[in-house]
N, C-alpha and C positions, 0 to 999 in steps of 0.2 A: 713680560714676553708672550705671548699668546700661548697655548698649549695646543700643541702639538694634535692636527686631528688627528687622526686615525679610520681609513671607511674599510668597512669591511669587504673582503674579499668575496669578489661576485663570483656565484658558484658557475663551470662553464656547463653547458647541455653536456649530455651522452653523444657521442658522435652517432651520426643518423645511417643503421643498416639498411644498403642498399642490395632487398635481398629480387632475386630473379623473380617475375611475371613467367604468365600460364601457360603463353606463347614461347620468352625462350626455355623457358622447359621442355615443353612439347621438341622443340629444337634440337636439346642434346641427346634425348630418349631417340630421336628419327634417327640422330646420324651415324646409328650401330645397324651391320648387317649381324641379324642374328639370328644366322643359318651357319655362323664358323663360332667357334668354340669363343673365342675371346670376344664377339663378339655381343653373344651373349651372355657371358660370363660381367662382360666389363657393362649391358643394359642393365642385368639384373646388379650389379652393384649400385649406379648412380639409381636405379628405381628404389631399391633399397633407402637408400642416403633418403630421397626425398616423401619416402613412407612412413617412414623414423626418426630419420633428422637425429638415427646415432652419430657417434665421435667415430673420427679414422682408426683412432686407439681399438675400438669397443668392436669396430668391424670386422680390420686385419685378423681379429682374433676369436669369432666366430667358427663356432664347428658344428658340423653337419648334424652330431645328433641332440644339438641345442638350440632346430630349429623344427615349430612342430605344422604341417603345411595342415590338417586334420582340427586342431584347434585352433589356427590364425597368429600365433606367436614366435615370436624365439626370444630366448634366455642372455641377455648380455648382459656380461662385466664390465661394469663401471667402475667409477674414480673410485680409488680407496678403498676398493674389494667388494665393493657392493653389489651383486648384482640386482636383475628388476627382468622382469619380464614384460617385451615390447609388443602390442599389438600389429600384427600388417591387413591388409586389407585384400580384397581376393583379385586383383589387379598382380598384387605382388603374390600371391602365392601362385599364381597360375605362373611367374615369370620363371620362380623362382624352383617350379616344380620341373618346365620346361630346362634350365639350367642342370637340376640337378640329371636328370637324364644324361644330358650329356659330358656332364663332369666323369659319368661313370666311366667312360670310354679312356679318360683323360688317368681316373685315379686304376693306375696298377700299386700301388703300393699300397692300398687300404689309407689313404691319410685323414687324417678325424681332422683336419681345416677343411669347413667350405669354399673358400674361396682360392683354385690353383693356378699355377701358371700353365703351360702348354706340356713341360717334363713331369709334370702331376706332383712339382715341390708348393708348397705354402707362400703363395702370394702376401707378400709384407708390406708393410705400412707405407715403406718407397714405392713398393712396386704400383701400387694404386695411385700414389704422387705422379708419380709416371704416368699413370693412363689418365690423369686432368692434365697433365700438361701436353700432350698431345690430343687433346679437345677441347684446349684454348687455343692453340696454332690453327684449327682442324675449323672453329665456330666464331663468327660475328656476335660477341654478346653486346656487343653496346658500351664495349670499357669496362666489363665485369671481373676479375679476376678468379677466373675457374677454379673452386677450390669443394675439396669434402666440408671443412666449415662453412664456407659459402652456402652449399644446399642444407646443412644442420639452419642457418639462419633464417634461412626460404621457407624450409618445411614451417617453421617455429612462426612466422609471420604471416603465414597464409595461415597456418592452424589457428590461429586470435580471429584472422579477418576472415574467417568460414563458417565464424559461429562460434569455437572448441573453448574450454573455459579454461585459465591459467593454471589452474588446482593439477588436471587430468593430463595439461599441459608437462607439468614438471614434472611428474611422474614418469611420463613419457621419453624427457629428456635426462633424466635421473639427474634432477636440481635437489641439495640439499638444502636450501634457503631459496623458499621462493621472491625473494626480492631478487635474483635472479631472472628468474621467467617474468615477473613484475616489464623487466624492461621491454618485452615483446608486447604489451598491451599500450603498453605509451608509444611503439612505435607502429602502429598498427592503423596508418595515420592514411589508407586510401582514401577512405570511403566517408572519414568523419564530417569533410565538409557536406554532401550529399546526406546525409543522415540524418544531422544537425537542421537543414531543411526543410529535409522531409518532415521531424519530430519532434522538432521544437514547439512547446508549445506560446514560448512566445513568439514565433514567429507565426502565429495559428493565433494569435487576439488583434492584426491586423489595426 
């Protein structure tokens, strides 16, 4: 009787994440009426996600005194009670400054949390999800399931594609293992073919 031949299992590739492109990110930001409290609040939430890649749970826990506009960072409480300082860009600093001014009118009870409802109570993670559901109905994003998690992925992929290194990305995202961050390097394939055509020595040998 012939011996049974066992073939090795074929390793399945990781599911490719389809991030938002620059135009889609702008479309989301341009959809808010920033003259209203809810408009500037929701605009600030989206911009903060796109500028830091933080998790929904992290954003909903942010407190006002953990935002340092002068030095340009926020103190984020990550998984496993691990805190980290995450930098924020100038546009986000300006946005936060404008939001905090309007927040002062709402915050009659001196609430410590950064994001508040119109009643001055903390905006929960569920409340943020409701904001995203409303955005999803309002915008056509080519089938993307708009969520804070999608913005986190979009930030990470764009960070690598724009020249950021995986080690600083690991610290920004709060990953304890470099393996988790390295998947974004593998997925950042947008310009790989173009870059190969331009810079491959083999392509230049004729």
